[in-house]
ZALOBA-257442 format. One line per 10 residues: number of its first residue (from 0); their letters; for each residue z, y, x of N, C-alpha, C, CB. Coordinates in nm, 3 decimals, decimal comma. Glycine has a CB too. Layout:
BEGIN
NUM = a = Z/Y/X/Z/Y/X/Z/Y/X/Z/Y/X | ...
//
This chain:
BEGIN
0 = mnkpskrqpg = 6,580/-2,586/0,165/6,442/-2,608/0,205/6,355/-2,495/0,153/6,391/-2,744/0,153 | 6,275/-2,437/0,239/6,191/-2,325/0,198/6,075/-2,374/0,113/6,139/-2,249/0,320 | 6,049/-2,303/0,007/5,936/-2,335/-0,078/5,808/-2,283/-0,013/5,954/-2,275/-0,219 | 5,699/-2,358/-0,025/5,572/-2,310/0,031/5,528/-2,184/-0,040/5,463/-2,417/0,022 | 5,479/-2,088/0,036/5,435/-1,962/-0,025/5,308/-1,985/-0,104/5,413/-1,854/0,082 | 5,298/-1,918/-0,214/5,181/-1,930/-0,299/5,068/-1,842/-0,247/5,215/-1,892/-0,444 | 4,947/-1,896/-0,255/4,831/-1,817/-0,216/4,799/-1,717/-0,327/4,709/-1,908/-0,187 | 4,743/-1,605/-0,290/4,696/-1,510/-0,390/4,580/-1,574/-0,467/4,651/-1,376/-0,324 | 4,567/-1,545/-0,597/4,459/-1,603/-0,675/4,323/-1,573/-0,611/4,462/-1,549/-0,819 | 4,247/-1,679/-0,593/4,112/-1,662/-0,541/4,106/-1,660/-0,390/4,054/-1,536/-0,594
10 = rpktsdtsqn = 4,222/-1,658/-0,324/4,221/-1,653/-0,178/4,176/-1,788/-0,125/4,360/-1,616/-0,123 | 4,083/-1,791/-0,026/4,036/-1,917/0,028/4,149/-1,997/0,091/3,927/-1,893/0,131 | 4,137/-2,130/0,089/4,235/-2,214/0,154/4,238/-2,184/0,303/4,204/-2,363/0,129 | 4,354/-2,211/0,365/4,368/-2,178/0,506/4,270/-2,257/0,592/4,510/-2,204/0,553 | 4,220/-2,371/0,542/4,125/-2,450/0,619/3,986/-2,388/0,619/4,119/-2,592/0,565 | 3,964/-2,298/0,525/3,834/-2,230/0,520/3,828/-2,123/0,627/3,809/-2,168/0,380 | 3,708/-2,097/0,678/3,687/-1,985/0,768/3,654/-1,864/0,682/3,574/-2,014/0,872 | 3,750/-1,772/0,674/3,737/-1,660/0,581/3,611/-1,579/0,606/3,858/-1,571/0,592 | 3,582/-1,550/0,732/3,466/-1,468/0,764/3,338/-1,537/0,723/3,463/-1,435/0,911 | 3,331/-1,670/0,744/3,212/-1,745/0,705/3,189/-1,741/0,555/3,223/-1,889/0,752
20 = vkeqilalss = 3,297/-1,752/0,478/3,286/-1,746/0,333/3,234/-1,610/0,290/3,422/-1,776/0,265 | 3,288/-1,506/0,348/3,245/-1,370/0,314/3,098/-1,349/0,349/3,332/-1,265/0,386 | 3,059/-1,394/0,466/2,919/-1,379/0,507/2,825/-1,459/0,418/2,902/-1,423/0,652 | 2,870/-1,576/0,374/2,788/-1,657/0,284/2,770/-1,586/0,151/2,852/-1,795/0,263 | 2,877/-1,528/0,100/2,868/-1,454/-0,026/2,772/-1,337/-0,012/3,008/-1,403/-0,070 | 2,782/-1,264/0,098/2,693/-1,149/0,120/2,548/-1,194/0,133/2,736/-1,073/0,246 | 2,524/-1,300/0,208/2,387/-1,345/0,230/2,321/-1,391/0,100/2,385/-1,458/0,333 | 2,392/-1,473/0,023/2,334/-1,526/-0,100/2,324/-1,419/-0,209/2,416/-1,643/-0,151 | 2,422/-1,331/-0,215/2,415/-1,225/-0,317/2,302/-1,128/-0,287/2,549/-1,150/-0,325 | 2,279/-1,097/-0,160/2,170/-1,006/-0,125/2,037/-1,067/-0,165/2,171/-0,975/0,025
30 = rlfmehgyek = 2,022/-1,197/-0,146/1,897/-1,263/-0,185/1,879/-1,258/-0,337/1,896/-1,409/-0,136 | 1,986/-1,287/-0,409/1,977/-1,286/-0,556/1,948/-1,146/-0,608/2,107/-1,339/-0,617 | 2,015/-1,046/-0,553/1,992/-0,908/-0,597/1,848/-0,864/-0,568/2,091/-0,812/-0,529 | 1,798/-0,898/-0,450/1,663/-0,857/-0,414/1,557/-0,929/-0,497/1,639/-0,883/-0,266 | 1,586/-1,050/-0,539/1,490/-1,125/-0,619/1,493/-1,086/-0,766/1,516/-1,274/-0,606 | 1,611/-1,055/-0,819/1,625/-1,038/-0,963/1,674/-0,899/-1,006/1,720/-1,139/-1,016 | 1,715/-0,815/-0,912/1,769/-0,686/-0,949/1,919/-0,693/-0,974/1,699/-0,634/-1,071 | 1,977/-0,578/-1,005/2,122/-0,569/-1,019/2,173/-0,628/-1,150/2,166/-0,424/-1,008 | 2,115/-0,586/-1,261/2,168/-0,622/-1,392/2,162/-0,772/-1,420/2,092/-0,549/-1,499 | 2,058/-0,838/-1,372/2,036/-0,980/-1,407/2,121/-1,076/-1,325/1,892/-1,015/-1,389
40 = vsldaiadac = 2,188/-1,025/-1,223/2,269/-1,112/-1,137/2,417/-1,091/-1,170/2,242/-1,083/-0,986 | 2,484/-1,197/-1,212/2,626/-1,189/-1,245/2,710/-1,241/-1,130/2,656/-1,268/-1,374 | 2,837/-1,206/-1,131/2,928/-1,260/-1,030/2,945/-1,410/-1,047/3,063/-1,190/-1,038 | 2,934/-1,458/-1,170/2,940/-1,603/-1,194/2,824/-1,673/-1,124/2,937/-1,633/-1,345 | 2,704/-1,614/-1,134/2,586/-1,673/-1,071/2,602/-1,673/-0,919/2,459/-1,597/-1,112 | 2,657/-1,564/-0,865/2,679/-1,555/-0,721/2,781/-1,659/-0,676/2,725/-1,414/-0,682 | 2,890/-1,673/-0,751/2,992/-1,772/-0,717/2,934/-1,913/-0,720/3,111/-1,762/-0,813 | 2,854/-1,942/-0,822/2,791/-2,076/-0,831/2,699/-2,101/-0,713/2,712/-2,089/-0,963 | 2,619/-2,000/-0,677/2,526/-2,015/-0,566/2,599/-2,039/-0,434/2,437/-1,892/-0,555 | 2,717/-1,979/-0,422/2,795/-1,992/-0,298/2,887/-2,114/-0,298/2,877/-1,867/-0,276
50 = gvtkasvyyy = 2,902/-2,177/-0,414/2,993/-2,291/-0,423/3,139/-2,253/-0,414/2,961/-2,389/-0,316 | 3,171/-2,133/-0,464/3,310/-2,087/-0,465/3,345/-2,043/-0,606/3,333/-1,971/-0,363 | 3,471/-2,014/-0,629/3,512/-1,965/-0,760/3,484/-1,816/-0,771/3,661/-1,995/-0,786 | 3,478/-1,768/-0,893/3,461/-1,625/-0,915/3,579/-1,549/-0,857/3,445/-1,595/-1,065 | 3,697/-1,609/-0,863/3,816/-1,545/-0,806/3,802/-1,526/-0,656/3,941/-1,629/-0,837 | 3,733/-1,619/-0,590/3,711/-1,605/-0,446/3,622/-1,486/-0,416/3,649/-1,732/-0,389 | 3,521/-1,465/-0,501/3,435/-1,348/-0,483/3,517/-1,221/-0,498/3,318/-1,350/-0,585 | 3,606/-1,219/-0,598/3,690/-1,101/-0,619/3,790/-1,081/-0,505/3,765/-1,114/-0,753 | 3,823/-1,188/-0,433/3,915/-1,173/-0,321/3,855/-1,084/-0,213/3,950/-1,311/-0,262 | 3,724/-1,094/-0,195/3,656/-1,016/-0,091/3,601/-0,883/-0,143/3,544/-1,097/-0,031
60 = fhnkaelfta = 3,565/-0,880/-0,272/3,501/-0,761/-0,328/3,563/-0,729/-0,464/3,347/-0,781/-0,341 | 3,601/-0,603/-0,481/3,673/-0,565/-0,601/3,587/-0,574/-0,726/3,727/-0,426/-0,587 | 3,460/-0,551/-0,712/3,373/-0,552/-0,828/3,228/-0,575/-0,783/3,385/-0,420/-0,908 | 3,141/-0,587/-0,880/3,000/-0,617/-0,853/2,934/-0,505/-0,774/2,925/-0,640/-0,982 | 2,967/-0,380/-0,804/2,906/-0,267/-0,734/2,942/-0,268/-0,587/2,950/-0,134/-0,797 | 3,066/-0,301/-0,556/3,108/-0,308/-0,417/3,036/-0,420/-0,343/3,260/-0,329/-0,408 | 3,021/-0,536/-0,410/2,949/-0,648/-0,349/2,803/-0,612/-0,329/2,962/-0,774/-0,437 | 2,742/-0,549/-0,428/2,602/-0,508/-0,417/2,583/-0,416/-0,297/2,555/-0,439/-0,546 | 2,669/-0,316/-0,287/2,658/-0,221/-0,177/2,669/-0,290/-0,042/2,765/-0,113/-0,189 | 2,772/-0,374/-0,027/2,793/-0,443/0,100/2,676/-0,536/0,133/2,923/-0,523/0,096
70 = sivmlmgnvr = 2,623/-0,604/0,032/2,513/-0,697/0,058/2,385/-0,624/0,096/2,488/-0,784/-0,065 | 2,359/-0,509/0,034/2,240/-0,431/0,067/2,252/-0,370/0,207/2,216/-0,321/-0,038 | 2,370/-0,319/0,241/2,391/-0,263/0,374/2,372/-0,370/0,481/2,533/-0,201/0,385 | 2,427/-0,490/0,456/2,410/-0,600/0,550/2,263/-0,640/0,561/2,493/-0,721/0,507 | 2,196/-0,650/0,446/2,054/-0,688/0,445/1,970/-0,589/0,523/2,003/-0,698/0,300 | 1,992/-0,460/0,501/1,915/-0,359/0,571/1,939/-0,366/0,722/1,950/-0,219/0,518 | 2,063/-0,395/0,760/2,093/-0,411/0,902/2,018/-0,529/0,962/2,242/-0,428/0,922 | 2,011/-0,640/0,887/1,938/-0,757/0,934/1,788/-0,729/0,942/1,965/-0,875/0,842 | 1,736/-0,659/0,842/1,594/-0,625/0,842/1,561/-0,537/0,963/1,555/-0,553/0,710 | 1,647/-0,440/0,989/1,623/-0,353/1,105/1,623/-0,433/1,234/1,730/-0,243/1,112
80 = hqtklildrp = 1,718/-0,524/1,246/1,728/-0,605/1,368/1,603/-0,691/1,387/1,853/-0,693/1,365 | 1,561/-0,760/1,281/1,444/-0,848/1,290/1,316/-0,767/1,314/1,430/-0,931/1,162 | 1,308/-0,650/1,252/1,191/-0,565/1,271/1,183/-0,516/1,416/1,195/-0,444/1,175 | 1,298/-0,482/1,472/1,299/-0,436/1,611/1,255/-0,546/1,706/1,439/-0,387/1,650 | 1,298/-0,669/1,678/1,257/-0,781/1,763/1,104/-0,795/1,763/1,322/-0,912/1,714 | 1,043/-0,776/1,646/0,897/-0,786/1,637/0,830/-0,670/1,708/0,853/-0,791/1,490 | 0,879/-0,550/1,684/0,816/-0,431/1,742/0,832/-0,424/1,893/0,874/-0,306/1,679 | 0,933/-0,491/1,946/0,955/-0,492/2,090/0,865/-0,593/2,162/1,100/-0,524/2,120 | 0,792/-0,673/2,087/0,702/-0,770/2,151/0,582/-0,699/2,211/0,656/-0,877/2,049 | 0,517/-0,765/2,307/0,393/-0,707/2,360/0,281/-0,716/2,257/0,350/-0,778/2,490
90 = gslperlrev = 0,180/-0,632/2,271/0,067/-0,634/2,180/0,038/-0,496/2,128/0,094/-0,728/2,064 | -0,078/-0,482/2,065/-0,117/-0,353/2,010/-0,032/-0,320/1,888/-0,266/-0,354/1,972 | -0,033/-0,194/1,850/0,041/-0,152/1,731/-0,003/-0,229/1,607/0,024/-0,003/1,709 | -0,135/-0,241/1,579/-0,176/-0,318/1,461/-0,127/-0,462/1,463/-0,327/-0,316/1,449 | -0,129/-0,525/1,579/-0,083/-0,664/1,589/0,064/-0,675/1,553/-0,106/-0,719/1,730 | 0,144/-0,584/1,604/0,288/-0,589/1,577/0,318/-0,552/1,433/0,364/-0,495/1,673 | 0,243/-0,457/1,378/0,263/-0,421/1,237/0,228/-0,537/1,146/0,179/-0,298/1,200 | 0,124/-0,612/1,180/0,088/-0,728/1,101/0,202/-0,829/1,097/-0,038/-0,794/1,155 | 0,267/-0,848/1,212/0,380/-0,941/1,216/0,496/-0,891/1,131/0,426/-0,962/1,361 | 0,518/-0,760/1,130/0,622/-0,702/1,045/0,590/-0,729/0,898/0,635/-0,550/1,071
100 = vraylqvrhs = 0,466/-0,707/0,859/0,426/-0,729/0,720/0,442/-0,876/0,683/0,281/-0,683/0,697 | 0,395/-0,964/0,769/0,404/-1,107/0,739/0,548/-1,153/0,722/0,337/-1,188/0,849 | 0,636/-1,103/0,808/0,778/-1,138/0,796/0,835/-1,086/0,665/0,858/-1,081/0,914 | 0,798/-0,965/0,628/0,846/-0,905/0,503/0,799/-0,985/0,382/0,798/-0,759/0,492 | 0,675/-1,030/0,384/0,617/-1,098/0,268/0,665/-1,241/0,252/0,468/-1,096/0,279 | 0,741/-1,291/0,350/0,793/-1,426/0,338/0,900/-1,437/0,230/0,849/-1,471/0,471 | 0,960/-1,324/0,194/1,071/-1,323/0,099/1,035/-1,241/-0,023/1,199/-1,267/0,165 | 1,074/-1,290/-0,140/1,051/-1,215/-0,263/1,142/-1,093/-0,266/1,076/-1,305/-0,386 | 1,087/-0,981/-0,313/1,164/-0,856/-0,320/1,143/-0,788/-0,454/1,124/-0,761/-0,205 | 1,251/-0,737/-0,509/1,238/-0,640/-0,616/1,201/-0,506/-0,552/1,370/-0,629/-0,701
110 = dfesmlrevr = 1,140/-0,418/-0,629/1,111/-0,285/-0,578/1,244/-0,215/-0,548/1,025/-0,203/-0,679 | 1,263/-0,176/-0,422/1,393/-0,125/-0,378/1,430/0,004/-0,451/1,392/-0,100/-0,228 | 1,335/0,096/-0,465/1,364/0,222/-0,533/1,400/0,199/-0,680/1,244/0,317/-0,522 | 1,329/0,108/-0,744/1,360/0,077/-0,884/1,499/0,016/-0,895/1,255/-0,019/-0,944 | 1,535/-0,068/-0,799/1,666/-0,131/-0,802/1,776/-0,028/-0,782/1,674/-0,239/-0,695 | 1,753/0,069/-0,694/1,855/0,172/-0,674/1,871/0,260/-0,798/1,821/0,258/-0,553 | 1,760/0,286/-0,866/1,771/0,362/-0,993/1,850/0,281/-1,096/1,630/0,396/-1,049 | 1,830/0,151/-1,096/1,901/0,064/-1,189/2,051/0,063/-1,162/1,846/-0,078/-1,182 | 2,087/0,063/-1,034/2,227/0,049/-0,998/2,300/0,183/-0,994/2,240/-0,019/-0,864 | 2,226/0,294/-0,995/2,288/0,426/-0,976/2,406/0,453/-1,069/2,185/0,532/-0,996
120 = phvtdeqmaa = 2,399/0,419/-1,199/2,514/0,448/-1,285/2,640/0,367/-1,251/2,477/0,423/-1,429 | 2,625/0,263/-1,171/2,736/0,172/-1,146/2,803/0,193/-1,011/2,688/0,031/-1,155 | 2,742/0,270/-0,922/2,798/0,287/-0,787/2,844/0,430/-0,766/2,695/0,248/-0,681 | 2,932/0,447/-0,669/2,981/0,581/-0,635/2,880/0,653/-0,545/3,120/0,572/-0,565 | 2,900/0,782/-0,530/2,814/0,858/-0,439/2,824/0,804/-0,297/2,852/1,007/-0,442 | 2,946/0,765/-0,258/2,965/0,712/-0,123/2,890/0,580/-0,104/3,114/0,692/-0,094 | 2,892/0,496/-0,206/2,821/0,368/-0,197/2,670/0,390/-0,190/2,856/0,279/-0,317 | 2,621/0,482/-0,270/2,478/0,513/-0,266/2,440/0,568/-0,128/2,440/0,613/-0,377 | 2,525/0,654/-0,074/2,497/0,712/0,057/2,495/0,604/0,165/2,600/0,819/0,092 | 2,584/0,506/0,154/2,589/0,398/0,252/2,460/0,316/0,249/2,710/0,307/0,226
130 = mrqaeggihe = 2,408/0,290/0,130/2,283/0,214/0,119/2,165/0,295/0,170/2,259/0,172/-0,026 | 2,163/0,424/0,139/2,055/0,510/0,188/2,060/0,521/0,341/2,065/0,650/0,123 | 2,180/0,528/0,395/2,193/0,537/0,540/2,141/0,409/0,606/2,339/0,562/0,579 | 2,173/0,294/0,547/2,125/0,167/0,602/1,973/0,159/0,593/2,189/0,049/0,527 | 1,918/0,203/0,482/1,773/0,208/0,467/1,713/0,303/0,571/1,734/0,251/0,324 | 1,779/0,416/0,591/1,730/0,515/0,687/1,723/0,460/0,828/1,818/0,636/0,684 | 1,809/0,366/0,862/1,804/0,305/0,994/1,672/0,235/1,020/1,917/0,209/1,010 | 1,617/0,173/0,916/1,487/0,107/0,930/1,377/0,210/0,946/1,457/0,017/0,807 | 1,384/0,317/0,867/1,282/0,423/0,878/1,286/0,491/1,014/1,302/0,527/0,767 | 1,406/0,510/1,067/1,416/0,572/1,200/1,355/0,482/1,307/1,563/0,602/1,233
140 = lmaetfrdam = 1,377/0,352/1,293/1,318/0,257/1,387/1,165/0,263/1,381/1,367/0,114/1,357 | 1,110/0,260/1,259/0,966/0,266/1,243/0,912/0,400/1,294/0,927/0,244/1,097 | 0,985/0,507/1,264/0,940/0,640/1,308/0,935/0,647/1,460/1,033/0,749/1,254 | 1,032/0,587/1,527/1,033/0,586/1,672/0,913/0,507/1,726/1,164/0,525/1,725 | 0,878/0,400/1,658/0,761/0,321/1,697/0,634/0,404/1,684/0,750/0,193/1,612 | 0,621/0,477/1,575/0,503/0,560/1,555/0,502/0,678/1,653/0,498/0,612/1,409 | 0,619/0,731/1,682/0,629/0,841/1,778/0,581/0,794/1,917/0,776/0,893/1,785 | 0,621/0,674/1,953/0,579/0,618/2,081/0,428/0,594/2,082/0,655/0,487/2,110 | 0,375/0,545/1,969/0,231/0,520/1,959/0,152/0,649/1,971/0,198/0,450/1,827 | 0,205/0,757/1,917/0,138/0,888/1,929/0,135/0,933/2,075/0,209/0,994/1,842
150 = skgeigeanp = 0,247/0,913/2,145/0,253/0,957/2,284/0,154/0,881/2,372/0,394/0,939/2,339 | 0,119/0,759/2,329/0,024/0,677/2,404/-0,119/0,696/2,355/0,062/0,531/2,395 | -0,136/0,779/2,253/-0,269/0,802/2,199/-0,321/0,689/2,113/-0,364/0,826/2,309 | -0,231/0,601/2,067/-0,273/0,488/1,984/-0,302/0,531/1,840/-0,167/0,379/1,984 | -0,232/0,636/1,795/-0,256/0,690/1,662/-0,258/0,842/1,671/-0,147/0,642/1,561 | -0,316/0,904/1,567/-0,322/1,049/1,566/-0,187/1,112/1,539/-0,421/1,096/1,463 | -0,177/1,241/1,564/-0,052/1,314/1,543/-0,021/1,326/1,395/-0,059/1,454/1,607 | 0,102/1,296/1,358/0,149/1,308/1,220/0,301/1,304/1,222/0,091/1,194/1,130 | 0,361/1,335/1,109/0,507/1,325/1,098/0,546/1,178/1,101/0,559/1,394/0,967 | 0,618/1,132/1,205/0,647/0,989/1,218/0,732/0,932/1,105/0,716/0,964/1,348
160 = lflshafsal = 0,824/1,015/1,051/0,907/0,966/0,941/0,823/0,951/0,814/1,025/1,061/0,915 | 0,727/1,041/0,795/0,636/1,027/0,682/0,556/0,898/0,695/0,542/1,149/0,673 | 0,509/0,869/0,816/0,433/0,745/0,838/0,518/0,622/0,805/0,384/0,737/0,983 | 0,647/0,629/0,838/0,735/0,517/0,807/0,746/0,495/0,657/0,873/0,541/0,866 | 0,763/0,604/0,582/0,773/0,591/0,437/0,640/0,546/0,376/0,816/0,724/0,374 | 0,529/0,592/0,433/0,398/0,550/0,384/0,378/0,400/0,408/0,287/0,630/0,453 | 0,417/0,354/0,525/0,405/0,212/0,556/0,494/0,129/0,464/0,442/0,185/0,704 | 0,614/0,179/0,437/0,706/0,110/0,346/0,648/0,100/0,205/0,840/0,183/0,342 | 0,581/0,206/0,160/0,521/0,204/0,027/0,411/0,098/0,019/0,463/0,343/-0,009 | 0,334/0,084/0,126/0,231/-0,021/0,129/0,294/-0,160/0,127/0,143/-0,004/0,254
170 = lmiggrelet = 0,408/-0,175/0,193/0,478/-0,303/0,189/0,521/-0,338/0,048/0,599/-0,300/0,282 | 0,565/-0,237/-0,027/0,605/-0,261/-0,165/0,490/-0,315/-0,248/0,659/-0,132/-0,227 | 0,371/-0,261/-0,226/0,252/-0,308/-0,299/0,221/-0,452/-0,260/0,130/-0,217/-0,270 | 0,223/-0,478/-0,131/0,193/-0,613/-0,085/0,298/-0,714/-0,124/0,178/-0,615/0,063 | 0,421/-0,668/-0,150/0,530/-0,759/-0,184/0,534/-0,801/-0,329/0,657/-0,696/-0,150 | 0,442/-0,753/-0,411/0,439/-0,796/-0,550/0,403/-0,944/-0,559/0,338/-0,712/-0,630 | 0,440/-1,005/-0,671/0,401/-1,143/-0,693/0,250/-1,154/-0,685/0,452/-1,194/-0,830 | 0,202/-1,266/-0,630/0,059/-1,281/-0,609/-0,021/-1,276/-0,740/0,031/-1,412/-0,538 | 0,045/-1,312/-0,852/-0,027/-1,307/-0,980/-0,065/-1,164/-1,017/0,058/-1,368/-1,091 | 0,017/-1,069/-0,978/-0,011/-0,929/-1,011/-0,058/-0,850/-0,890/0,113/-0,863/-1,069
180 = spfssreeaa = -0,071/-0,915/-0,777/-0,113/-0,848/-0,655/-0,265/-0,848/-0,646/-0,052/-0,917/-0,532 | -0,323/-0,746/-0,582/-0,468/-0,746/-0,563/-0,512/-0,843/-0,454/-0,516/-0,605/-0,528 | -0,418/-0,911/-0,390/-0,450/-1,001/-0,280/-0,433/-1,147/-0,322/-0,363/-0,970/-0,159 | -0,514/-1,233/-0,263/-0,509/-1,375/-0,298/-0,409/-1,452/-0,213/-0,646/-1,438/-0,283 | -0,364/-1,395/-0,103/-0,268/-1,461/-0,014/-0,189/-1,356/0,063/-0,341/-1,559/0,083 | -0,078/-1,400/0,120/0,004/-1,308/0,201/-0,069/-1,266/0,329/0,138/-1,374/0,236 | -0,147/-1,358/0,383/-0,223/-1,324/0,503/-0,324/-1,214/0,472/-0,295/-1,448/0,558 | -0,391/-1,227/0,358/-0,487/-1,123/0,319/-0,415/-0,992/0,295/-0,564/-1,166/0,192 | -0,299/-0,998/0,233/-0,221/-0,876/0,207/-0,182/-0,809/0,337/-0,095/-0,909/0,124 | -0,135/-0,887/0,435/-0,094/-0,830/0,563/-0,210/-0,763/0,634/-0,034/-0,938/0,653
190 = daivaffcsg = -0,326/-0,829/0,636/-0,443/-0,771/0,703/-0,488/-0,643/0,633/-0,559/-0,873/0,705 | -0,488/-0,645/0,499/-0,535/-0,528/0,423/-0,440/-0,410/0,440/-0,550/-0,563/0,275 | -0,310/-0,436/0,437/-0,210/-0,329/0,450/-0,223/-0,261/0,586/-0,068/-0,384/0,431 | -0,229/-0,342/0,691/-0,236/-0,285/0,825/-0,369/-0,215/0,848/-0,215/-0,395/0,930 | -0,479/-0,272/0,798/-0,610/-0,208/0,814/-0,613/-0,072/0,744/-0,721/-0,299/0,759 | -0,559/-0,067/0,623/-0,558/0,058/0,548/-0,470/0,161/0,617/-0,508/0,034/0,404 | -0,351/0,118/0,660/-0,259/0,209/0,726/-0,318/0,262/0,856/-0,125/0,140/0,753 | -0,374/0,173/0,935/-0,428/0,214/1,065/-0,552/0,301/1,052/-0,461/0,092/1,149 | -0,631/0,279/0,949/-0,747/0,366/0,929/-0,704/0,507/0,898/-0,836/0,312/0,815 | -0,591/0,519/0,828/-0,541/0,652/0,796/-0,479/0,723/0,915/-0,439/0,643/0,686
200 = thardlme = -0,430/0,644/1,011/-0,368/0,704/1,129/-0,461/0,701/1,250/-0,237/0,630/1,162 | -0,585/0,654/1,229/-0,684/0,647/1,336/-0,635/0,564/1,454/-0,719/0,787/1,383 | -0,568/0,451/1,419/-0,515/0,365/1,526/-0,628/0,295/1,598/-0,417/0,262/1,469 | -0,610/0,282/1,728/-0,708/0,211/1,807/-0,690/0,061/1,790/-0,697/0,250/1,955 | -0,795/-0,015/1,825/-0,791/-0,162/1,815/-0,753/-0,204/1,674/-0,691/-0,222/1,918 | -0,820/-0,143/1,577/-0,779/-0,157/1,437/-0,761/-0,301/1,394/-0,879/-0,090/1,348 | -0,858/-0,384/1,412/-0,848/-0,520/1,362/-0,866/-0,623/1,473/-0,950/-0,544/1,253 | -0,833/-0,588/1,595/-0,844/-0,685/1,705/-0,731/-0,786/1,695/-0,841/-0,615/1,842
//
């Protein structure tokens, strides 16, 4: 009689959907990393949040740096997709930018640049490049939106990629906790960010 083969340590049971488990780990870890930063989030905490063992996390990811990289790349891809859905809607540029800001402010974020500086000693050059490339996808999307707005005369001529980074910097300010933010609400933050940005780019229909 053949003996049943042993599963590798940490490998999900055959009744589990492997891809779903991996996606759950990525989704929850990305949220934890973005809320608390790299150092404060342990693999134990991620495993607990996902309802799996730490060995299961190691089955999919060799170490914390690999998981961090994969979760950030996935997150940036999701952000780009959701941002594109908003920007593809009808409406003026300020209206669509407000929706982008409001969506962004729904979720707590650590400062992305600070987080990358924190994680830099722990990741490889290739991992850092992968995260930067994923981030760049969002900037390219925003730059294309600004480029299109320039062609329509909605905003003045400027470097579209610079405008994307400038808009991102304003999002970082608005994304601070309300206790330390100059704004009393997310709605106020969204209106102020877009008004300030559009005044600098001479956008038409500024606050319509």
